[in-house]
C-alpha positions as CSV (number, residue, x, y, z in Angstrom):
1,X,15.7,-18.9,-3.4
2,X,17.1,-18.9,0.4
3,X,14.8,-18.9,3.4
4,X,16.0,-16.8,6.1
5,X,13.9,-17.1,9.4
6,X,14.3,-14.2,11.6
7,X,15.4,-15.2,14.9
8,X,12.9,-15.0,17.4
9,X,12.9,-11.9,19.8
10,X,13.1,-12.3,23.7
11,X,10.4,-14.4,25.6
12,X,9.9,-11.8,28.7
13,X,9.7,-9.3,25.8
14,X,6.9,-11.2,23.5
15,X,4.9,-12.3,26.7
16,X,4.8,-8.7,28.3
17,X,3.4,-7.1,25.4
18,X,1.0,-10.2,24.7
19,X,-0.3,-9.5,28.2
20,X,-0.8,-5.4,28.1
21,X,-2.1,-5.6,24.4
22,X,-4.4,-8.8,25.0
23,X,-3.1,-10.2,21.2
24,X,-1.4,-13.4,20.4
25,X,2.0,-14.5,20.8
26,X,2.6,-14.2,17.2
27,X,1.0,-10.7,17.0
28,X,3.1,-9.9,19.8
29,X,6.3,-11.5,18.7
30,X,6.0,-9.5,15.2
31,X,5.3,-6.2,17.3
32,X,8.8,-6.7,19.1
33,X,11.0,-7.6,15.8
34,X,9.7,-4.3,14.9
35,X,11.3,-2.8,17.9
36,X,7.8,-2.1,19.3
37,X,8.4,-3.1,22.7
38,X,5.6,-1.3,25.0
39,X,1.9,-0.2,25.1
40,X,2.5,2.9,24.1
41,X,4.9,2.1,21.6
42,X,2.0,0.2,20.3
43,X,-0.1,2.7,20.4
44,X,1.6,5.1,18.4
45,X,2.3,2.4,15.7
46,X,-1.5,1.1,15.5
47,X,-3.1,4.6,16.1
48,X,-0.6,7.1,13.9
49,X,-1.4,10.7,14.9
50,X,-0.4,13.5,12.8
51,X,0.4,15.3,16.1
52,X,3.3,13.0,16.1
53,X,5.0,15.0,13.2
54,X,8.5,16.6,13.7
55,X,8.2,20.4,13.8
56,X,9.3,21.5,10.2
57,X,11.8,24.3,11.7
58,X,14.0,21.7,13.0
59,X,15.1,21.0,9.4
60,X,18.3,23.1,8.6
61,X,17.9,25.8,6.6
62,X,13.7,25.9,6.9
63,X,13.9,29.6,8.4
64,X,16.0,30.6,5.5
65,X,13.6,29.0,2.9
66,X,10.8,30.4,4.6
67,X,12.2,33.8,4.5
68,X,13.0,33.9,1.1
69,X,9.9,32.5,0.2
70,X,7.6,35.7,1.8
71,X,10.0,38.0,0.6
72,X,9.2,36.9,-2.7
73,X,5.6,37.0,-2.4
74,X,5.9,40.5,-0.4
75,X,8.3,41.6,-3.3
76,X,5.6,40.6,-6.1
77,X,8.3,37.9,-7.7
78,X,8.1,35.5,-10.3
79,X,8.5,32.0,-8.7
80,X,9.3,28.9,-10.3
81,X,8.7,25.5,-9.0
82,X,11.2,22.7,-10.4
83,X,11.3,19.0,-10.1
84,X,12.4,15.9,-11.6
85,X,10.1,14.2,-13.7
86,X,9.5,11.1,-11.6
87,X,6.6,10.2,-9.0
88,X,8.6,11.8,-6.3
89,X,9.5,15.2,-8.5
90,X,6.0,15.6,-10.2
91,X,4.1,15.4,-6.9
92,X,6.2,17.5,-5.3
93,X,5.6,20.1,-8.0
94,X,2.0,19.6,-7.6
95,X,1.9,19.8,-3.8
96,X,4.2,23.1,-3.6
97,X,2.9,25.1,-6.5
98,X,-0.6,24.5,-5.9
99,X,-0.3,25.3,-1.9
100,X,1.7,28.7,-3.2
101,X,-1.3,29.6,-5.8
102,X,-3.9,29.2,-3.0
103,X,-2.2,32.4,-2.1
104,X,0.3,34.0,-4.7
105,X,-0.5,34.2,-8.5
106,X,3.1,34.9,-9.7
107,X,3.9,30.8,-9.4
108,X,5.1,28.7,-12.7
109,X,6.2,25.0,-12.5
110,X,9.0,23.7,-14.5
111,X,9.9,19.6,-15.4
112,X,12.9,19.4,-17.2
113,X,12.5,17.0,-20.3
114,X,14.1,13.6,-19.7
115,X,15.6,13.6,-23.0
116,X,16.7,17.3,-23.5
117,X,17.5,17.9,-20.4
118,X,18.4,14.8,-18.2
119,X,17.8,14.5,-14.1
120,X,17.8,17.1,-11.9
121,X,18.8,20.8,-12.5
122,X,19.3,21.6,-15.9
123,X,21.1,24.6,-17.5
124,X,17.9,25.1,-19.8
125,X,15.8,25.7,-16.8
126,X,17.7,28.0,-15.5
127,X,17.9,30.1,-18.6
128,X,14.2,29.8,-19.0
129,X,14.0,31.2,-15.6
130,X,16.2,34.2,-16.5
131,X,14.4,34.7,-19.6
132,X,11.2,34.8,-17.6
133,X,12.0,37.7,-14.7
134,X,11.7,34.5,-12.6
135,X,14.1,35.2,-9.5
136,X,13.5,32.2,-7.0
137,X,13.5,29.0,-7.9
138,X,12.5,25.9,-5.7
139,X,13.8,22.8,-6.7
140,X,12.4,19.8,-5.1
141,X,13.5,16.2,-5.3
142,X,16.9,17.2,-7.0
143,X,19.6,19.5,-6.5
144,X,21.6,18.8,-3.8
145,X,24.8,17.9,-6.0
146,X,24.2,20.8,-8.2
147,X,26.8,23.1,-7.1
148,X,27.6,24.4,-10.7
149,X,24.3,24.7,-11.6
150,X,23.3,26.7,-8.7
151,X,26.8,28.8,-9.0
152,X,25.3,29.7,-12.8
153,X,22.2,30.7,-11.5
154,X,23.7,33.1,-9.3
155,X,25.4,35.0,-12.0
156,X,22.3,35.4,-13.3
157,X,20.4,36.6,-10.2
158,X,18.2,33.6,-10.0
159,X,18.2,32.2,-6.2
160,X,17.6,28.4,-5.5
161,X,15.9,27.1,-2.5
162,X,16.8,22.8,-2.5
163,X,14.7,20.2,-1.3
164,X,16.1,17.3,-1.8
165,X,16.3,13.8,-0.1
166,X,19.3,12.6,-1.9
167,X,22.8,11.9,-0.2
168,X,24.6,15.1,-0.4
169,X,28.1,15.2,-1.6
170,X,31.2,16.4,-0.2
171,X,30.1,20.1,-0.4
172,X,26.4,21.3,-0.6
173,X,25.3,24.0,-3.6
174,X,25.5,27.6,-2.5
175,X,21.7,27.7,-2.5
176,X,19.3,30.3,0.0
177,X,18.7,27.4,1.5
178,X,19.3,23.7,1.2
179,X,16.6,21.3,2.9
180,X,17.7,17.8,3.0
181,X,17.3,15.3,6.4
182,X,20.5,13.8,4.7
183,X,23.0,16.9,5.3
184,X,25.6,16.0,7.9
185,X,25.0,19.1,9.9
186,X,21.2,18.7,10.1
187,X,19.9,17.7,12.9
188,X,16.1,16.9,12.0
189,X,15.2,13.7,13.8
190,X,13.8,11.6,10.6
191,X,16.1,11.4,7.9
192,X,14.0,9.1,5.6
193,X,11.4,11.8,4.0
194,X,11.1,11.3,0.3
195,X,11.4,14.5,-2.0
196,X,7.5,15.4,-1.9
197,X,7.9,14.4,2.0
198,X,10.5,17.4,2.3
199,X,7.9,19.8,0.2
200,X,5.2,18.9,2.8
201,X,7.4,20.0,5.4
202,X,8.4,23.3,3.7
203,X,4.3,24.1,3.5
204,X,4.1,23.0,6.9
205,X,6.3,25.9,7.9
206,X,4.9,28.3,5.7
207,X,1.4,27.5,7.2
208,X,3.2,28.1,10.9
209,X,4.8,31.3,10.0
210,X,1.4,32.4,8.8
211,X,-0.3,31.7,12.1
212,X,-2.0,28.0,11.7
213,X,0.3,25.5,13.3
214,X,-2.1,23.1,13.0
215,X,-1.6,21.1,9.7
216,X,-5.3,20.4,9.4
217,X,-5.3,22.6,6.0
218,X,-2.8,20.9,4.3
219,X,-4.2,17.5,5.3
220,X,-5.6,17.3,1.5
221,X,-2.0,17.4,-0.1
222,X,-1.1,14.2,1.7
223,X,-2.5,12.0,-0.9
224,X,0.7,13.3,-3.2
225,X,2.9,12.7,-0.3
226,X,1.6,8.8,0.3
227,X,1.9,8.4,-3.7
228,X,5.3,9.7,-3.5
229,X,6.6,7.7,-0.3
230,X,5.1,4.0,-1.9
231,X,6.7,5.3,-5.2
232,X,9.9,6.0,-3.9
233,X,10.3,3.0,-2.1
234,X,11.5,5.0,1.4
235,X,11.3,3.5,4.8
236,X,7.3,3.5,5.8
237,X,7.8,3.9,9.1
238,X,8.6,6.9,11.9
239,X,7.1,9.9,9.8
240,X,6.2,8.1,6.8
241,X,4.0,5.7,8.3
242,X,2.0,8.9,9.8
243,X,1.8,10.5,6.2
244,X,1.1,7.6,4.3
245,X,-1.4,6.4,6.7
246,X,-3.7,9.5,6.4
247,X,-2.7,9.8,2.7
248,X,-4.4,6.9,2.0
249,X,-7.3,8.3,3.8
250,X,-7.6,11.1,1.6
251,X,-7.0,8.9,-1.6
252,X,-9.8,7.0,-0.7
253,X,-12.3,9.5,0.6
254,X,-11.2,12.6,-1.1
255,X,-8.8,12.3,-3.8
256,X,-7.7,15.0,-6.1
257,X,-9.7,15.2,-9.4
258,X,-6.5,13.5,-10.9
259,X,-6.2,10.4,-8.8
260,X,-10.1,10.0,-8.5
261,X,-10.1,9.7,-12.3
262,X,-7.5,7.2,-12.7
263,X,-9.3,5.4,-9.9
264,X,-12.4,5.4,-11.7
265,X,-10.1,3.9,-14.6
266,X,-8.8,0.7,-12.9
267,X,-12.1,0.7,-11.1
268,X,-10.9,-0.3,-7.3
269,X,-11.5,0.9,-4.0
270,X,-10.2,1.1,-0.7
271,X,-6.9,1.6,-2.2
272,X,-3.9,0.3,-0.2
273,X,-0.1,1.5,-0.7
274,X,0.7,-1.5,-2.8
275,X,-2.4,-0.4,-5.1
276,X,-1.0,3.0,-5.4
277,X,2.2,1.7,-6.1
278,X,0.9,-0.7,-8.8
279,X,-2.2,1.7,-10.2
280,X,-1.4,5.2,-9.7
281,X,2.4,5.5,-9.7
282,X,3.0,3.7,-13.1
283,X,0.4,6.0,-14.5
284,X,2.3,9.5,-13.0
285,X,5.5,8.1,-13.9
286,X,4.3,7.0,-17.4
287,X,4.3,10.5,-18.7
288,X,7.7,11.6,-17.9
289,X,9.1,8.3,-19.3
290,X,7.0,8.2,-23.0
291,X,6.0,12.1,-23.3
292,X,6.8,14.6,-20.6
293,X,6.4,15.4,-16.8
294,X,4.4,18.4,-17.3
295,X,1.3,16.4,-18.2
296,X,1.9,14.6,-14.8
297,X,1.8,17.9,-13.1
298,X,-1.4,18.9,-15.2
299,X,-3.3,16.3,-14.1
300,X,-2.2,16.1,-10.5
301,X,-3.3,20.3,-10.2
302,X,-6.6,19.8,-12.3
303,X,-10.0,20.7,-10.4
304,X,-12.2,20.4,-13.4
305,X,-13.4,16.6,-13.3
306,X,-14.3,16.6,-17.3
307,X,-10.7,17.9,-18.0
308,X,-9.1,15.6,-15.5
309,X,-10.7,12.9,-16.7
310,X,-9.4,13.7,-20.1
311,X,-5.8,14.0,-19.1
312,X,-6.3,10.8,-17.0
313,X,-7.0,9.1,-20.3
314,X,-4.0,10.2,-22.1
315,X,-1.6,9.4,-19.0
316,X,-3.4,5.7,-19.0
317,X,-1.9,5.4,-22.8
318,X,1.2,6.7,-22.4
319,X,1.6,3.8,-19.2
320,X,0.0,1.4,-22.1
321,X,2.7,2.6,-24.2
322,X,5.6,2.3,-21.6
323,X,4.5,-1.6,-20.8
324,X,4.6,-2.4,-24.4
325,X,8.8,-0.5,-24.5
326,X,9.5,-2.2,-21.5
327,X,8.7,-5.8,-23.0
328,X,10.1,-5.4,-26.1
329,X,13.2,-4.1,-24.7
330,X,13.3,-6.5,-22.0
331,X,13.3,-9.3,-24.8
332,X,16.1,-7.5,-26.5
333,X,18.1,-7.5,-23.3
334,X,18.0,-10.8,-22.3
335,X,18.5,-12.0,-26.0
336,X,22.3,-9.8,-25.6
337,X,23.3,-11.3,-23.1
338,X,22.9,-14.8,-23.8
339,X,24.6,-13.8,-27.5
340,X,27.5,-12.4,-25.5
341,X,27.8,-15.3,-23.4
342,X,27.5,-12.9,-20.5
343,X,24.6,-14.9,-18.5
344,X,27.7,-15.6,-15.9
345,X,29.6,-13.0,-13.7
346,X,28.7,-10.7,-10.9
347,X,26.8,-7.9,-12.5
348,X,24.6,-7.3,-15.7
349,X,25.7,-4.5,-17.8
350,X,23.8,-3.9,-21.4
351,X,23.4,-1.1,-24.2
352,X,21.9,-0.1,-26.9
353,X,21.8,3.4,-28.7
354,X,18.0,2.6,-29.7
355,X,16.6,1.7,-26.1
356,X,14.3,4.2,-24.9
357,X,15.7,6.1,-22.0
358,X,12.1,6.5,-20.4
359,X,11.9,2.6,-19.7
360,X,15.3,1.8,-18.9
361,X,15.0,1.4,-15.3
362,X,12.1,-0.8,-15.3
363,X,13.9,-3.0,-17.7
364,X,17.0,-3.1,-15.4
365,X,14.6,-4.7,-12.7
366,X,13.6,-6.9,-14.8
367,X,16.7,-8.3,-15.6
368,X,17.4,-8.7,-11.8
369,X,14.3,-11.2,-12.1
370,X,16.4,-13.4,-14.5
371,X,19.9,-12.6,-13.4
372,X,20.0,-11.7,-10.0
373,X,22.6,-9.4,-9.9
374,X,23.3,-5.4,-9.9
375,X,22.2,-4.5,-13.0
376,X,23.0,-1.3,-15.7
377,X,21.1,-0.8,-18.7
378,X,22.9,1.8,-20.6
379,X,21.0,3.8,-23.8
380,X,22.2,6.9,-26.1
381,X,21.4,10.2,-24.6
382,X,22.9,13.1,-26.7
383,X,26.7,13.1,-26.8
384,X,26.6,10.8,-23.7
385,X,25.4,7.4,-23.0
386,X,22.7,7.2,-19.9
387,X,21.9,4.2,-17.4
388,X,19.8,3.4,-14.7
389,X,21.4,1.0,-11.9
390,X,19.1,-1.5,-10.1
391,X,20.8,-3.6,-7.3
392,X,19.9,-6.3,-5.2
393,X,18.9,-6.8,-1.6
394,X,21.9,-5.9,0.8
395,X,24.1,-4.2,-2.0
396,X,25.1,-0.9,-2.0
397,X,25.2,0.2,-5.7
398,X,25.5,3.8,-4.8
399,X,28.6,2.9,-3.3
400,X,30.0,0.9,-6.5
401,X,29.4,3.7,-8.7
402,X,30.9,6.0,-6.3
403,X,34.2,3.2,-6.6
404,X,33.8,3.8,-10.4
405,X,33.5,7.6,-10.8
406,X,36.8,8.3,-12.7
407,X,34.8,6.7,-15.7
408,X,31.3,8.8,-14.9
409,X,30.5,11.8,-15.9
410,X,27.9,12.3,-13.2
411,X,25.8,10.0,-11.0
412,X,23.3,10.3,-8.2
413,X,20.5,8.1,-6.5
414,X,20.2,5.6,-3.5
415,X,21.5,2.1,-2.3
416,X,19.3,0.4,-4.8
417,X,18.8,3.0,-7.5
418,X,20.8,5.3,-9.0
419,X,20.8,7.0,-12.7
420,X,24.3,7.9,-14.5
421,X,25.9,9.1,-17.7
422,X,29.3,9.0,-19.1
423,X,31.2,9.3,-22.2
424,X,30.8,6.3,-25.0
425,X,34.9,6.1,-24.8
426,X,34.4,5.0,-21.1
427,X,31.9,2.2,-21.5
428,X,34.1,-0.8,-21.8
429,X,36.5,0.8,-18.9
430,X,33.4,1.7,-16.8
431,X,31.7,-1.9,-17.6
432,X,35.1,-3.9,-16.7
433,X,35.7,-1.8,-13.6
434,X,31.8,-2.2,-12.4
435,X,32.7,-6.0,-12.5
436,X,35.5,-5.8,-10.7
437,X,34.4,-3.6,-7.8
438,X,31.2,-5.9,-7.2
439,X,33.1,-9.1,-7.7
440,X,35.4,-7.7,-5.0
441,X,32.8,-6.4,-2.7
442,X,29.4,-8.4,-2.8
443,X,29.0,-11.2,-0.5
444,X,27.8,-14.7,-2.5
445,X,25.1,-14.8,-0.6
446,X,23.4,-11.9,-1.9
447,X,23.7,-13.1,-5.4
448,X,20.7,-15.6,-4.8
449,X,17.4,-14.1,-4.2
450,X,16.1,-14.3,-0.3
451,X,12.9,-14.3,1.3
452,X,12.8,-13.3,5.0
453,X,10.7,-15.1,7.0
454,X,9.1,-13.3,10.2
455,X,7.9,-16.3,12.0
456,X,6.7,-20.3,11.8
457,X,3.1,-20.4,12.6
458,X,0.6,-23.1,12.0
459,X,-2.5,-22.8,9.7
460,X,-4.9,-23.1,12.8
461,X,-3.1,-19.7,13.8
462,X,-4.8,-17.8,10.8
463,X,-8.2,-16.9,12.4
464,X,-10.7,-13.9,12.0
465,X,-9.5,-12.2,14.9
466,X,-5.7,-12.6,13.9
467,X,-6.2,-11.4,10.4
468,X,-8.0,-8.3,12.0
469,X,-4.8,-7.5,14.0
470,X,-2.5,-8.2,11.0
471,X,-4.2,-5.7,8.7
472,X,-3.7,-3.1,11.2
473,X,0.0,-3.2,10.8
474,X,-0.6,-1.6,7.4
475,X,0.4,0.7,5.7
476,X,3.3,-1.8,4.6
477,X,6.4,-0.9,3.0
478,X,10.4,-0.8,4.0
479,X,11.3,-1.6,7.2
480,X,7.4,-2.7,7.7
481,X,7.1,-5.1,5.0
482,X,4.0,-7.7,5.0
483,X,4.7,-10.7,7.5
484,X,6.0,-13.4,5.8
485,X,5.1,-16.8,7.7
486,X,6.4,-20.3,7.5
487,X,3.9,-23.3,7.8
488,X,5.8,-26.7,7.6
489,X,4.3,-29.9,6.7
490,X,1.3,-29.0,5.3
491,X,-0.1,-30.7,2.1
492,X,-2.5,-30.1,-0.7
493,X,-5.8,-31.7,-0.9
494,X,-5.8,-33.1,-4.6
495,X,-7.2,-30.0,-6.0
496,X,-3.7,-28.3,-6.6
497,X,-3.0,-27.3,-10.3
498,X,-1.2,-24.8,-12.4
499,X,-3.1,-21.7,-13.4
500,X,-2.7,-18.8,-15.7
501,X,-2.7,-18.2,-19.6
502,X,0.9,-19.7,-19.6
503,X,0.3,-22.1,-16.4
504,X,3.3,-20.8,-14.7
505,X,1.1,-20.1,-11.4
506,X,0.0,-22.7,-8.8
507,X,-3.1,-22.8,-6.9
508,X,-3.3,-25.3,-4.2
509,X,-5.8,-25.7,-1.4
510,X,-3.6,-26.9,1.8
511,X,-4.3,-28.1,5.2
512,X,-2.1,-29.1,8.2
513,X,-3.2,-31.4,10.6
514,X,-6.0,-30.3,12.8
515,X,-6.5,-27.4,10.6
516,X,-9.1,-26.1,8.2
517,X,-8.6,-25.8,4.3
518,X,-6.9,-22.8,2.9
519,X,-6.6,-21.5,-0.6
520,X,-2.9,-20.3,-1.8
521,X,-2.0,-18.9,-4.8
522,X,1.8,-18.8,-5.9
523,X,3.1,-16.7,-8.9
524,X,5.8,-17.9,-10.8
525,X,5.3,-21.2,-8.9
526,X,3.8,-23.2,-11.4
527,X,7.0,-25.4,-11.9
528,X,6.5,-26.5,-8.3
529,X,3.3,-28.6,-9.0
530,X,5.4,-31.8,-8.9
531,X,6.1,-31.2,-5.0
532,X,2.5,-31.3,-4.1
533,X,1.5,-34.2,-5.9
534,X,-0.1,-37.1,-4.3
535,X,-0.5,-35.2,-0.7
536,X,3.0,-34.9,-0.3
537,X,4.0,-33.2,2.5
538,X,5.7,-30.0,1.9
539,X,6.8,-26.3,3.8
540,X,5.3,-23.2,2.7
541,X,6.4,-19.5,2.7
542,X,3.7,-17.0,2.7
543,X,1.6,-13.9,3.4
544,X,-1.8,-13.4,4.1
545,X,-4.2,-11.7,2.2
546,X,-7.9,-11.2,1.5
547,X,-9.7,-12.4,-1.7
548,X,-13.0,-11.1,-3.0
549,X,-14.9,-13.0,-5.5
550,X,-18.5,-12.1,-6.4
551,X,-18.8,-10.0,-3.4
552,X,-17.8,-12.6,-0.9
553,X,-14.5,-12.4,0.9
554,X,-12.2,-14.9,1.7
555,X,-8.4,-15.4,3.4
556,X,-5.9,-16.8,1.2
557,X,-1.7,-17.4,1.0
558,X,0.2,-15.5,-1.1
559,X,2.8,-18.1,-1.8
560,X,6.2,-17.1,-2.0
561,X,7.9,-20.4,-2.2
562,X,7.4,-23.8,-1.4
563,X,10.3,-26.9,-0.9
564,X,9.9,-30.7,-0.1
565,X,9.2,-31.5,3.5
566,X,12.0,-32.8,5.5
567,X,9.6,-35.9,6.6
């Protein structure tokens, strides 16, 4: 692992912030590194306010979307709320449909089948709308590239409002409205909303149009938005930080019945965004992966506690099945790489027609943990091959796929995660082209995992006050990651050992000259035990968190990596 210590910001800026905020130099340094250089900016950061949300009508086509929805309601039209089968899509559908149903009954939902229809807007979904006298589809978390499908719907007299956050193509679908902050002609100030975030802006605009400018009435929907933000790995800055901050308050104080049922199952309290990402989100995702995304929407919109508990139990089983499937497929994929002698190279591309389509994205992420390089995992999907792509930090896999477009039927996604389909006959040509493109464009350094270190500190810097302020940097996520620190010439007091069922983790009790002892846990670092034996000095990279044991809380270090000290 490469260690990269961020350069120190200008001393004058740090000292100014330290003085006006009355905080430690390390805290001031972390803030300046985040671009926070004034008292006002720090106040906005530490005290998120719903008043700082941008006006939804700043988004291109928002006026057209609101007018079309109001027309549908006044004309008693049937409305379909359509969304993808992942967390962002299902939370978006739950949000917009339940909001509309508060005031209007002719609303239905539609989630495409991952296997029969695939990602995004489907012809089957449009046909379903036309056959059921549905004249307006509100598509969420998908649709910005669905030019042909929107044209098909228009012929069937079905209108579309698209709420998306993915990169548009060279031209847009001819929908009634295309809400996407990434549109080149959209001047909306914040570009990094998730699909559910765009859906929230839509219902906020409807509130304003209905004479309720305050967001108070729609705060209860923020549990859905925060979950989508965490699951979709969008930057938790700007509006996303505000939405996540208040969304977590809803999750912890007054969660919807579906979330409440999941939280009771996992026996968690005071959930952080990390807890949401690793407990709530996988269960919602598992519905679409293993069964059907409809199950997630049903859970998220259920208001009866008993039914919500039943649905949450079913979804928990889907999640168990998902874990078993991704473990088995990962094992098979790793063996395939060895059997085909493909350990070297710049990419990982594997295919098995029997692999479960719902977990290939997770498997791609698992393979990156072993072979750190851009990865695609393919399986059979009807007459095509479907793949999930995942990338390494710093490399844009979307651009790499775009360079291979001649071999692909369709693709979409983000810098670090994408999906695609291609004809079986094109698989080998695509695999070769993808390897060539990545080989020619990826800097060699990106093929090795990197840990970014925010600051070098002494263990004695870790005080209760320091921790109290550090906690207020949350919610953490892209562009505001949990701070990572470096402490040099520390040593284990003699109690270091390998822990875990398979002894793959490392537990240490470390000290530095003139510091108190502090426990550190390093997941996956068990093989580094020899580095700390006999009180040998070593350097440690870590984040700080709180451990609770039998009702007692104590600070501990979450070790990211350790190396032998130069001394």
